[in-house]
C-alpha positions as CSV (number, residue, x, y, z in Angstrom):
1,M,0.0,0.1,0.1
2,K,1.4,3.3,-0.8
3,T,0.6,6.4,1.3
4,T,2.0,9.9,1.8
5,L,3.8,11.6,4.4
6,I,1.9,14.3,6.3
7,P,3.3,17.0,8.0
8,I,2.8,17.0,12.0
9,G,4.3,20.1,13.5
10,N,8.2,20.0,12.6
11,S,7.8,16.1,11.9
12,R,6.2,13.9,9.3
13,G,3.7,11.4,9.9
14,V,1.8,8.5,8.2
15,R,-1.8,7.6,8.6
16,I,-2.4,4.0,9.5
17,P,-5.6,2.4,8.3
18,K,-7.6,0.9,11.2
19,P,-7.4,-2.8,9.9
20,F,-3.7,-2.6,10.1
21,I,-3.7,-1.4,13.7
22,E,-6.3,-4.0,14.6
23,Q,-4.3,-6.9,12.6
24,C,-1.3,-5.7,14.5
25,G,-3.0,-5.4,17.9
26,L,-1.6,-1.8,18.5
27,A,-3.0,0.5,21.1
28,G,-1.8,3.4,23.3
29,E,2.2,3.3,23.2
30,V,3.9,1.7,20.3
31,E,7.8,1.0,19.7
32,M,9.4,2.3,16.5
33,D,12.8,1.0,15.3
34,V,14.7,1.5,11.9
35,Q,16.0,-1.8,10.4
36,D,17.6,-2.2,7.0
37,G,16.2,1.3,5.9
38,M,12.7,0.2,7.1
39,I,10.5,1.8,9.8
40,L,9.2,-1.1,12.2
41,I,6.3,-0.2,14.4
42,H,5.3,-2.8,17.2
43,S,3.4,-3.0,20.5
44,P,6.1,-2.6,23.4
45,R,7.4,-5.8,24.7
46,C,7.2,-6.7,28.3
47,P,10.7,-7.0,29.4
48,R,10.0,-10.2,31.6
49,S,7.0,-11.7,29.6
50,G,7.4,-15.4,29.5
51,W,9.7,-15.7,32.3
52,G,7.4,-17.5,34.7
53,A,6.6,-20.1,32.1
54,A,10.3,-20.7,31.3
55,F,11.1,-21.1,35.1
56,E,8.5,-23.5,35.8
57,S,9.6,-25.7,32.8
58,M,13.1,-25.6,34.1
59,A,11.7,-26.8,37.3
60,R,10.0,-29.6,35.6
61,Q,13.3,-30.8,34.0
62,G,15.4,-30.3,37.2
63,D,17.3,-27.4,35.5
64,D,16.7,-25.0,38.1
65,K,19.8,-26.0,40.6
66,L,22.2,-23.5,41.7
67,L,25.5,-23.5,39.5
68,D,27.8,-23.0,42.5
69,P,27.6,-26.1,44.8
70,V,28.7,-24.0,47.9
71,P,27.8,-20.2,48.2
72,V,31.2,-18.5,48.4
73,S,31.9,-15.9,51.1
74,T,33.8,-13.0,50.4
75,R,36.1,-10.9,52.8
76,W,33.3,-8.1,52.5
77,D,30.7,-10.5,53.5
78,N,32.9,-11.8,56.6
79,E,34.3,-8.5,57.9
80,E,32.1,-5.4,56.6
81,W,28.4,-6.8,56.3
82,Q,26.3,-6.0,59.0
83,W,22.9,-7.1,59.8
84,K,20.5,-4.2,61.1
């Protein structure tokens, strides 16, 4: 689909047809990036979305164990740390 840039103050804008917005699930804020000479507009991503399911899957597979066998204390832990 071809469209025209329209002036918006000192910037330029593009009218996005309602069906495009609905198909992409856009609402409110959007994120905009430039890649390979193209402007990409998408819904903001939640930084930790999917973490809960990933952790549950790891636990089912027994892949949620600590990597260090014994907690390591440092000089700072032993000499400077104070519980209040």
